[in-house]
N, CA, C and O atoms as a MOPAC input file, in Angstrom:
PM7 MOZYME 1SCF
protein

 N     11.97500 1     2.34400 1    11.42500 1
 C     12.42700 1     3.03300 1    10.25800 1
 C     11.49100 1     2.71000 1     9.09400 1
 O     11.01500 1     1.58400 1     8.94900 1
 N     11.24200 1     3.72000 1     8.27700 1
 C     10.38600 1     3.56400 1     7.10300 1
 C     11.03100 1     4.31000 1     5.94800 1
 O     11.45400 1     5.45700 1     6.09400 1
 N     11.10300 1     3.65600 1     4.81100 1
 C     11.63700 1     4.29300 1     3.61800 1
 C     10.51400 1     4.43400 1     2.60800 1
 O      9.88900 1     3.44600 1     2.22400 1
 N     10.26100 1     5.65300 1     2.18300 1
 C      9.24200 1     5.92400 1     1.17000 1
 C      9.92800 1     6.45000 1    -0.06700 1
 O     10.87000 1     7.23800 1     0.02200 1
 N      9.45900 1     6.02000 1    -1.21700 1
 C     10.01800 1     6.57400 1    -2.43800 1
 C      8.92900 1     6.71900 1    -3.48400 1
 O      7.91800 1     6.01800 1    -3.46300 1
 N      9.16200 1     7.64000 1    -4.39200 1
 C      8.28600 1     7.83800 1    -5.53700 1
 C      9.17900 1     8.11300 1    -6.73400 1
 O     10.39700 1     7.95800 1    -6.64300 1
 N      8.60900 1     8.50800 1    -7.82700 1
 C      9.37000 1     8.62600 1    -9.07200 1
 C     10.52600 1     9.61500 1    -8.99600 1
 O     11.49000 1     9.48800 1    -9.75200 1
 N     10.45200 1    10.58700 1    -8.10800 1
 C     11.46100 1    11.64100 1    -8.09200 1
 C     12.39400 1    11.63200 1    -6.88600 1
 O     13.45400 1    12.25600 1    -6.93200 1
 N     12.03000 1    10.94300 1    -5.81200 1
 C     12.86900 1    10.99200 1    -4.61000 1
 C     12.48100 1     9.89300 1    -3.62600 1
 O     11.50000 1     9.17600 1    -3.82500 1
 N     13.26000 1     9.77900 1    -2.57600 1
 C     12.97500 1     8.86000 1    -1.48800 1
 C     13.25100 1     9.55900 1    -0.17400 1
 O     14.00300 1    10.53200 1    -0.13100 1
 N     12.64700 1     9.07100 1     0.89600 1
 C     12.84500 1     9.67900 1     2.21000 1
 C     12.86200 1     8.58800 1     3.27600 1
 O     12.08900 1     7.63100 1     3.21500 1
 N     13.73700 1     8.74200 1     4.23400 1
 C     13.82800 1     7.82500 1     5.35900 1
 C     13.15100 1     8.48600 1     6.55500 1
 O     13.50300 1     9.60300 1     6.93500 1
 N     12.19000 1     7.79900 1     7.14100 1
 C     11.44300 1     8.33800 1     8.28000 1
 C     11.83600 1     7.55400 1     9.51800 1
 O     11.77900 1     6.32400 1     9.53900 1
 N     12.23600 1     8.28600 1    10.55100 1
 C     12.66700 1     7.64900 1    11.79500 1
 C     11.92300 1     8.17600 1    13.02200 1
 O     11.99400 1     7.57300 1    14.09300 1
 N     11.22300 1     9.27600 1    12.88000 1
 C     10.50600 1     9.87600 1    14.00300 1
 C      9.39500 1     8.93500 1    14.47200 1
 O      8.58700 1     8.47900 1    13.66300 1
 N      9.35200 1     8.64600 1    15.75800 1
 C      8.40400 1     7.64900 1    16.27000 1
 C      6.95300 1     8.07700 1    16.07500 1
 O      6.10300 1     7.22400 1    15.81900 1
 N      6.64500 1     9.35600 1    16.18500 1
 C      5.27000 1     9.81900 1    15.97400 1
 C      4.86100 1     9.61700 1    14.51400 1
 O      3.74100 1     9.18800 1    14.23600 1
 N      5.76000 1     9.92400 1    13.58800 1
 C      5.47300 1     9.72400 1    12.16800 1
 C      5.31900 1     8.24000 1    11.85700 1
 O      4.42700 1     7.84900 1    11.10400 1
 N      6.18700 1     7.41700 1    12.43600 1
 C      6.11100 1     5.97100 1    12.20700 1
 C      4.78500 1     5.40800 1    12.70600 1
 O      4.18300 1     4.55000 1    12.06200 1
 N      4.33900 1     5.89700 1    13.85700 1
 C      3.06100 1     5.44100 1    14.41000 1
 C      1.92000 1     5.79800 1    13.46300 1
 O      1.03500 1     4.97900 1    13.21500 1
 N      1.94200 1     7.01600 1    12.93500 1
 C      0.88600 1     7.44500 1    12.01900 1
 C      0.87300 1     6.59500 1    10.74400 1
 O     -0.19100 1     6.16500 1    10.29900 1
 N      2.03900 1     6.35200 1    10.16100 1
 C      2.11100 1     5.52000 1     8.96200 1
 C      1.66500 1     4.09500 1     9.26300 1
 O      0.97400 1     3.47600 1     8.45400 1
 N      2.04800 1     3.58100 1    10.39900 1
 C      1.65700 1     2.23100 1    10.77900 1
 C      0.13700 1     2.12100 1    10.91100 1
 O     -0.45300 1     1.13400 1    10.47300 1
 N     -0.49400 1     3.12100 1    11.50900 1
 C     -1.94400 1     3.11600 1    11.65700 1
 C     -2.63300 1     3.21000 1    10.29500 1
 O     -3.62800 1     2.52900 1    10.04600 1
 N     -2.10300 1     4.04900 1     9.42800 1
 C     -2.69900 1     4.17100 1     8.08600 1
 C     -2.57400 1     2.85800 1     7.31800 1
 O     -3.51500 1     2.43600 1     6.64600 1
 N     -1.41800 1     2.21700 1     7.41800 1
 C     -1.21000 1     0.94700 1     6.72100 1
 C     -2.15800 1    -0.11900 1     7.26600 1
 O     -2.69200 1    -0.92600 1     6.50500 1
 N     -2.36600 1    -0.12200 1     8.58200 1
 C     -3.29300 1    -1.07600 1     9.19400 1
 C     -4.71200 1    -0.83500 1     8.68300 1
 O     -5.45300 1    -1.78600 1     8.43400 1
 N     -5.08900 1     0.43400 1     8.52600 1
 C     -6.41300 1     0.75000 1     7.97900 1
 C     -6.55500 1     0.21600 1     6.56300 1
 O     -7.59000 1    -0.34900 1     6.21000 1
 N     -5.51600 1     0.39400 1     5.74800 1
 C     -5.55200 1    -0.10700 1     4.37400 1
 C     -5.66600 1    -1.62200 1     4.33300 1
 O     -6.43500 1    -2.17100 1     3.54300 1
 N     -4.89500 1    -2.30500 1     5.19200 1
 C     -4.98200 1    -3.76500 1     5.24500 1
 C     -6.38500 1    -4.21000 1     5.65400 1
 O     -6.87900 1    -5.24500 1     5.20700 1
 N     -7.01100 1    -3.41300 1     6.50800 1
 C     -8.34500 1    -3.75700 1     6.99100 1
 C     -9.41400 1    -3.72000 1     5.91200 1
 O    -10.40900 1    -4.43700 1     6.01000 1
 N     -9.22800 1    -2.90000 1     4.88700 1
 C    -10.23200 1    -2.78800 1     3.82900 1
 C     -9.81600 1    -3.49300 1     2.54200 1
 O    -10.58600 1    -3.53700 1     1.58200 1
 N     -8.61600 1    -4.03900 1     2.51700 1
 C     -8.11700 1    -4.71600 1     1.31600 1
 C     -8.81700 1    -6.05600 1     1.12300 1
 O     -9.22800 1    -6.71100 1     2.08100 1
 N     -8.93700 1    -6.43800 1    -0.13500 1
 C     -9.46200 1    -7.76400 1    -0.44100 1
 C     -8.42100 1    -8.82100 1    -0.08900 1
 O     -7.22300 1    -8.53900 1    -0.10000 1
 N     -8.86600 1   -10.02800 1     0.22200 1
 C     -7.90400 1   -11.12400 1     0.41400 1
 C     -7.16100 1   -11.38200 1    -0.90500 1
 O     -7.69000 1   -11.07500 1    -1.97300 1
 N     -5.96100 1   -11.93400 1    -0.84700 1
 C     -5.16900 1   -12.14300 1    -2.06600 1
 C     -5.90700 1   -12.83900 1    -3.21600 1
 O     -5.80700 1   -12.37600 1    -4.35200 1
 N     -6.64300 1   -13.92800 1    -2.97200 1
 C     -7.31600 1   -14.56700 1    -4.12300 1
 C     -8.34400 1   -13.64000 1    -4.79700 1
 O     -8.47600 1   -13.63200 1    -6.02100 1
 N     -9.05600 1   -12.87600 1    -3.99100 1
 C    -10.04700 1   -11.95600 1    -4.55200 1
 C     -9.36400 1   -10.78900 1    -5.26300 1
 O     -9.84800 1   -10.32300 1    -6.29400 1
 N     -8.25500 1   -10.32100 1    -4.72400 1
 C     -7.49700 1    -9.25400 1    -5.38200 1
 C     -7.00100 1    -9.72000 1    -6.73900 1
 O     -7.11000 1    -8.99700 1    -7.73000 1
 N     -6.45600 1   -10.92500 1    -6.78200 1
 C     -5.94600 1   -11.49200 1    -8.02900 1
 C     -7.06500 1   -11.57900 1    -9.06700 1
 O     -6.87400 1   -11.22600 1   -10.23000 1
 N     -8.23600 1   -12.05600 1    -8.62900 1
 C     -9.36900 1   -12.19100 1    -9.52900 1
 C     -9.79200 1   -10.82200 1   -10.06900 1
 O    -10.05800 1   -10.68900 1   -11.26300 1
 N     -9.85500 1    -9.81900 1    -9.21600 1
 C    -10.24100 1    -8.47100 1    -9.64000 1
 C     -9.24300 1    -7.90200 1   -10.63900 1
 O     -9.63800 1    -7.31700 1   -11.64700 1
 N     -7.96300 1    -8.06900 1   -10.37000 1
 C     -6.92700 1    -7.57300 1   -11.29300 1
 C     -7.05500 1    -8.27100 1   -12.64300 1
 O     -6.94500 1    -7.62300 1   -13.68500 1
 N     -7.28200 1    -9.56300 1   -12.63800 1
 C     -7.43700 1   -10.29300 1   -13.89300 1
 C     -8.66300 1    -9.82900 1   -14.66700 1
 O     -8.62100 1    -9.72200 1   -15.89300 1
 N     -9.75500 1    -9.55300 1   -13.96100 1
 C    -10.96700 1    -9.05700 1   -14.62400 1
 C    -10.71300 1    -7.69100 1   -15.25800 1
 O    -11.09700 1    -7.45500 1   -16.40400 1
 N    -10.08200 1    -6.81100 1   -14.53200 1
 C     -9.80800 1    -5.47200 1   -15.04000 1
 C     -8.81100 1    -5.54200 1   -16.19400 1
 O     -8.96400 1    -4.84200 1   -17.19500 1
 N     -7.79900 1    -6.38100 1   -16.05400 1
 C     -6.81600 1    -6.52300 1   -17.13800 1
 C     -7.49300 1    -6.98600 1   -18.41500 1
 O     -7.11700 1    -6.55200 1   -19.50500 1
 N     -8.48000 1    -7.85500 1   -18.30000 1
 C     -9.19900 1    -8.32900 1   -19.46800 1
 C     -9.94900 1    -7.23000 1   -20.20500 1
 O    -10.19700 1    -7.34100 1   -21.40600 1
 N    -10.31000 1    -6.17000 1   -19.49100 1
 C    -11.00900 1    -5.05600 1   -20.12900 1
 C    -10.09000 1    -4.25300 1   -21.04100 1
 O    -10.57000 1    -3.50800 1   -21.89600 1
 N     -8.78500 1    -4.39000 1   -20.87700 1
 C     -7.82900 1    -3.61400 1   -21.65800 1
 C     -7.26100 1    -4.40000 1   -22.84200 1
 O     -6.40600 1    -3.89200 1   -23.56800 1
 N     -7.71600 1    -5.59700 1   -23.03500 1
 C     -7.20100 1    -6.41100 1   -24.14700 1
 C     -7.99900 1    -6.18700 1   -25.38800 1
 O     -7.71100 1    -6.78600 1   -26.42400 1

């Protein structure tokens, strides 16, 4: 089961084919994401540009 929501609505996904696709996409995102310490550092650097 997967629950997705945005500013206007939410949807519950239970179809196994859809779940597989979302799972694969999420795995791809995790594969290219920075490790937590590097992510934190990047967010702090960008936040400093807005001060």
